Structure formats: C-alpha cells, structure tokens
C-alpha positions as CSV (number, residue, x, y, z in Angstrom):
1,A,0.0,0.0,0.0
2,A,1.0,3.7,-0.3
3,R,3.1,3.0,-3.4
4,M,3.1,5.1,-6.5
5,D,1.4,2.4,-8.5
6,S,-1.8,2.9,-6.5
7,G,-4.5,4.4,-8.5
8,A,-5.1,7.6,-6.5
9,A,-1.4,8.3,-6.1
10,C,-0.7,7.9,-9.9
11,A,-3.8,10.0,-10.8
12,L,-2.7,12.8,-8.4
13,L,0.8,12.7,-9.9
14,T,-0.5,12.9,-13.4
15,L,-3.0,15.7,-12.5
16,G,-0.2,17.7,-10.9
17,A,2.1,17.3,-13.9
18,T,-0.6,18.4,-16.4
19,T,-1.9,21.4,-14.4
20,D,1.3,23.0,-13.1
21,R,1.0,21.4,-9.6
22,G,-2.7,22.3,-9.6
23,Q,-2.2,26.0,-10.4
24,R,-3.9,25.7,-13.8
25,A,-6.5,23.2,-12.8
26,S,-10.1,23.7,-13.9
27,A,-12.9,23.4,-11.3
28,A,-13.6,19.9,-12.5
29,E,-9.9,19.0,-12.0
30,R,-9.8,20.5,-8.6
31,A,-12.9,18.5,-7.6
32,L,-11.2,15.3,-8.9
33,A,-8.1,16.1,-6.9
34,G,-10.3,16.4,-3.8
35,K,-11.7,13.0,-4.4
36,L,-8.3,11.5,-5.0
37,L,-7.0,13.0,-1.8
38,A,-9.8,11.6,0.2
39,E,-9.2,8.1,-1.4
40,L,-5.5,8.4,-0.7
41,E,-6.1,9.4,2.9
42,R,-8.3,6.3,3.5
43,A,-5.5,4.0,2.2
44,P,-3.1,2.1,4.5
45,Q,-0.1,4.2,5.6
46,V,3.5,3.8,6.7
47,S,3.4,4.0,10.5
48,E,7.1,4.1,11.4
49,P,8.2,7.3,13.3
50,A,10.8,8.0,10.6
51,A,8.3,7.8,7.7
52,L,8.6,11.6,7.1
53,A,12.4,11.6,7.0
54,G,14.0,12.3,3.6
55,E,13.8,14.7,0.7
56,W,10.4,15.5,-0.8
57,E,9.3,17.5,-3.9
58,L,6.0,19.2,-4.3
59,V,3.8,17.8,-7.1
60,Y,0.3,19.2,-6.3
61,A,-1.0,22.1,-4.2
62,T,-4.4,23.5,-3.5
63,E,-2.8,27.0,-3.4
64,A,0.3,28.7,-4.6
65,P,3.3,26.3,-4.3
66,Y,5.5,28.8,-2.4
67,R,3.1,28.6,0.5
68,A,4.2,25.0,1.1
69,S,7.1,26.7,3.0
70,P,6.5,26.8,6.8
71,F,7.5,30.4,6.8
72,F,4.2,31.4,5.2
73,A,2.2,29.3,7.7
74,A,3.9,31.2,10.4
75,F,3.3,34.5,8.6
76,R,-0.4,33.6,8.3
77,K,-0.5,33.0,12.1
78,L,1.3,36.3,12.7
79,A,-1.2,38.2,10.7
80,D,-4.2,36.3,12.1
81,G,-6.9,38.8,13.0
82,Q,-5.4,41.7,11.0
83,T,-7.5,43.0,8.1
84,A,-6.4,44.6,4.9
85,A,-7.2,48.3,4.3
86,V,-8.3,47.4,0.8
87,R,-9.6,44.0,-0.2
88,P,-7.8,42.7,-3.3
89,F,-9.9,42.4,-6.5
90,G,-11.6,39.1,-6.7
91,S,-10.9,38.2,-3.0
92,N,-13.7,37.1,-0.7
93,S,-11.5,37.7,2.4
94,D,-10.3,40.9,4.1
95,S,-7.5,39.0,5.9
96,L,-4.2,40.9,5.7
97,A,-2.2,37.7,5.1
98,E,-4.5,36.6,2.2
99,A,-4.4,40.1,0.7
100,I,-0.5,40.0,0.7
101,F,-0.6,36.4,-0.7
102,R,-3.0,37.4,-3.5
103,I,-0.8,40.3,-4.5
104,T,2.3,38.1,-4.5
105,D,0.5,35.4,-6.5
106,T,-0.3,37.9,-9.3
107,L,3.1,39.4,-9.8
108,P,3.6,39.1,-13.6
109,F,7.4,38.6,-13.5
110,K,7.6,35.9,-10.9
111,E,7.7,32.1,-11.5
112,V,7.9,29.5,-8.8
113,G,10.2,26.6,-9.7
114,V,11.0,23.5,-7.8
115,V,9.7,23.3,-4.2
116,R,11.4,20.7,-1.9
117,Q,11.5,19.8,1.8
118,T,14.2,17.9,3.6
119,I,13.1,16.4,6.9
120,N,15.4,14.7,9.5
121,A,15.1,14.0,13.2
122,T,15.5,17.6,14.3
123,H,14.6,19.9,11.4
124,L,12.4,20.5,8.3
125,V,14.2,22.6,5.7
126,S,12.1,24.1,2.9
127,R,13.6,25.3,-0.4
128,V,11.6,27.3,-3.0
129,V,13.2,28.3,-6.3
130,L,12.0,31.7,-7.5
131,A,12.7,32.9,-11.0
132,I,12.4,36.6,-11.8
133,S,12.0,37.7,-15.4
134,I,12.1,41.5,-16.2
135,F,12.7,42.8,-19.7
136,D,13.7,39.4,-21.2
137,A,15.1,41.0,-24.3
138,L,17.6,43.1,-22.2
139,L,18.4,41.1,-19.1
140,P,18.8,37.3,-18.5
141,R,16.3,35.6,-16.2
142,S,17.6,35.6,-12.6
143,S,16.7,33.2,-9.8
144,S,17.2,32.6,-6.2
145,V,16.4,29.9,-3.6
146,M,14.3,30.9,-0.5
147,E,15.3,28.5,2.3
148,S,13.4,28.3,5.5
149,S,14.4,26.1,8.5
150,A,12.0,24.9,11.1
151,A,12.9,22.9,14.2
152,L,10.8,19.8,15.0
153,L,9.5,20.1,18.5
154,P,8.6,17.2,20.9
155,P,5.0,16.3,20.6
156,D,2.5,17.1,23.4
157,E,0.7,14.3,25.0
158,A,-2.5,15.5,23.4
159,D,-1.0,15.7,19.9
160,A,-2.4,13.3,17.3
161,P,0.3,11.0,15.7
162,Q,0.0,12.8,12.4
163,R,0.6,16.2,13.8
164,T,4.2,17.7,13.7
165,R,4.9,20.7,15.8
166,L,7.4,23.2,14.3
167,R,9.2,26.3,15.3
168,V,10.1,28.4,12.2
169,E,13.6,29.6,13.0
170,R,15.1,31.5,10.0
171,T,14.6,32.3,6.4
172,Q,17.4,33.2,3.9
173,V,18.1,33.7,0.2
174,L,20.6,31.3,-1.4
175,D,22.2,30.9,-4.8
176,S,20.9,34.2,-6.1
177,S,21.9,35.2,-9.6
178,I,20.4,38.7,-9.1
179,G,23.7,39.9,-7.6
180,A,25.5,39.2,-10.9
181,L,23.2,41.7,-12.6
182,F,22.9,44.2,-9.8
183,P,26.0,43.9,-7.5
184,F,24.4,46.3,-4.9
185,L,21.7,43.7,-4.3
186,S,23.7,41.0,-2.4
187,L,20.7,38.8,-1.6
188,D,22.8,35.9,-0.6
189,Q,23.6,38.0,2.5
190,V,19.9,38.3,3.5
191,R,19.0,36.2,6.6
192,F,15.6,36.8,8.2
193,P,15.5,35.8,11.9
194,T,11.9,34.6,11.7
195,S,11.5,33.2,15.2
196,E,13.0,36.1,17.0
197,L,11.1,38.8,15.0
198,F,7.8,37.0,14.9
199,E,7.9,36.3,18.6
200,Q,8.6,39.9,19.3
201,L,5.6,41.0,17.2
202,K,3.2,38.3,18.4
203,P,4.3,35.6,20.9
204,G,3.6,32.1,19.7
205,S,3.4,33.1,16.0
206,S,6.6,31.2,15.0
207,L,5.1,27.9,16.3
208,I,3.0,26.0,13.8
209,E,1.6,22.6,13.2
210,M,1.9,20.5,10.1
211,E,-0.7,17.7,9.8
212,T,0.3,14.8,7.6
213,T,-3.0,13.2,6.6
214,F,-1.2,10.5,4.4
215,V,2.3,9.2,4.3
216,G,3.4,6.3,2.2
217,S,6.8,5.0,0.9
218,E,6.8,7.5,-2.0
219,M,4.1,10.1,-1.4
220,R,2.7,12.2,1.4
221,V,0.0,14.8,2.0
222,S,0.6,17.6,4.5
223,R,-1.5,20.6,5.5
224,Y,-1.0,23.6,7.7
225,E,-4.6,24.8,7.6
226,P,-7.9,23.1,7.1
227,G,-8.9,22.9,3.5
228,Q,-5.4,23.2,2.0
229,A,-3.3,20.3,0.8
230,F,0.3,19.9,-0.3
231,V,1.2,16.7,-2.1
232,W,4.8,15.5,-2.1
233,T,6.7,12.7,-3.7
234,R,9.9,11.3,-2.3
235,V,13.1,12.3,-4.1
236,A,15.4,9.4,-4.9
237,Q,18.9,9.8,-3.3
238,D,20.7,10.1,-6.6
239,A,18.1,12.7,-7.9
240,G,18.5,14.7,-4.7
241,A,22.2,14.8,-5.1
242,Q,22.1,16.5,-8.4
C-alpha cells in the first residue's frame, strides 16, 4: 500500500504534472483532486516514526506552491486577526495575510520553480526556487532559492500522531543570480531571523503545526490549515544529489 502504483497516487501525480501542480487546474480537475486526496487518505499508511524523513518534492498544491514553506504558515499566524485596508480584486476575504498572498500570486514577472523539503530527526528545511524575469530582451532571467528552516518540537501528549509541531527559525536567500546583474543587491547575505522577530511581534506566532494526513513509501499529503493540501513525492537519493 501507499506505493506510486496505487490508482489515487498515480492519478494525483498525473494531475499535478498536467496542471502545473494544480495552479492551472479547472474546477472539475480541482474536484477530482479532492476525491483522489480523500481516497488516498483512506489507504493504509506507513506508521514508522521515521516515515517523514528524507527529501520530498511538491507535485500538487491547492494553493500557490511557495506557500508550502512553513514560513508562510507562520506569517499567516502572525497576521491572524489583522485586516487589509483594501480588499484585493476578486478576493472574498479581508485578511491581511490573504491580501498579501494574493498580491504576491499575481506578480507578472515571478515564477515558482522546484519546491522541496528535507526532513530529518530535528529539522524541516524548505527550499523554494523563485525565477524573476524582467525585460527578457535586455536582461537574462535571474533566480534565487528561498530557504526556511524549522525545528521539529517534541509532541505534546494530546497531539495526534499525524501532527508535527514546528518552530520556524530562520529564512534566507541562497544561490541568487540577481547579484551578478545588480551587485548592490547582495541577496545571498539576506537572513531573516523569523523566530526572534515573529515572537517579538506576536508571541507564539513562530510555532505552527503540520498535519500529515497521508504518508506512504513514496508520497505524502501535509497541511498547515484546514482545506489546504500539499502533495509531495519522495526524491530518490541520486536525484536529490544533483
């Protein structure tokens, strides 16, 4: 069970590949994904404590792929209860976090590349590749990696087995090619002390929970909020080393 040759897992993988990880999915395709997720979550799962360990790549998401980073889950918690002065066009929410996310989602020159997470016994490290394209005819496309690190905390006695408590510690920009075009923008030096700053602004906001509603030998489904889902496939060791 829980292998990639299961019907629901294969169908989700195909759906993600043909819809840009769900970002170009039609209403019918999103409804199908919901049914496939429900089927997958009813399947037998890997129950070993180390089932989450390894490197994972995002293949389907119910919202923008970059939000799979735990940083944005902590930011949503930080902004909880705060409302936007102006509701973005087409939004049915006046949440400040959702307003900022919607503006970010619609930036015309941004492209989200590969999204991966590496999990070990103590930390979850998220890496999101962001490509920026401005004036393609004049400047080459530039890219950077947004890396966020979160510590895995000991579970509370009341925690369900599928819940993982995280403290988002830091976020930094790596492997940025922007500096080659604009030397004054040394983004590789940017390190954001997420835990310290968020805790100063709102105590407890750097602490989040990740609920893994399905984990198999090659696929998992994790969520930070009800209604959202991020589907990951395990990266083979030789692929992860590239």
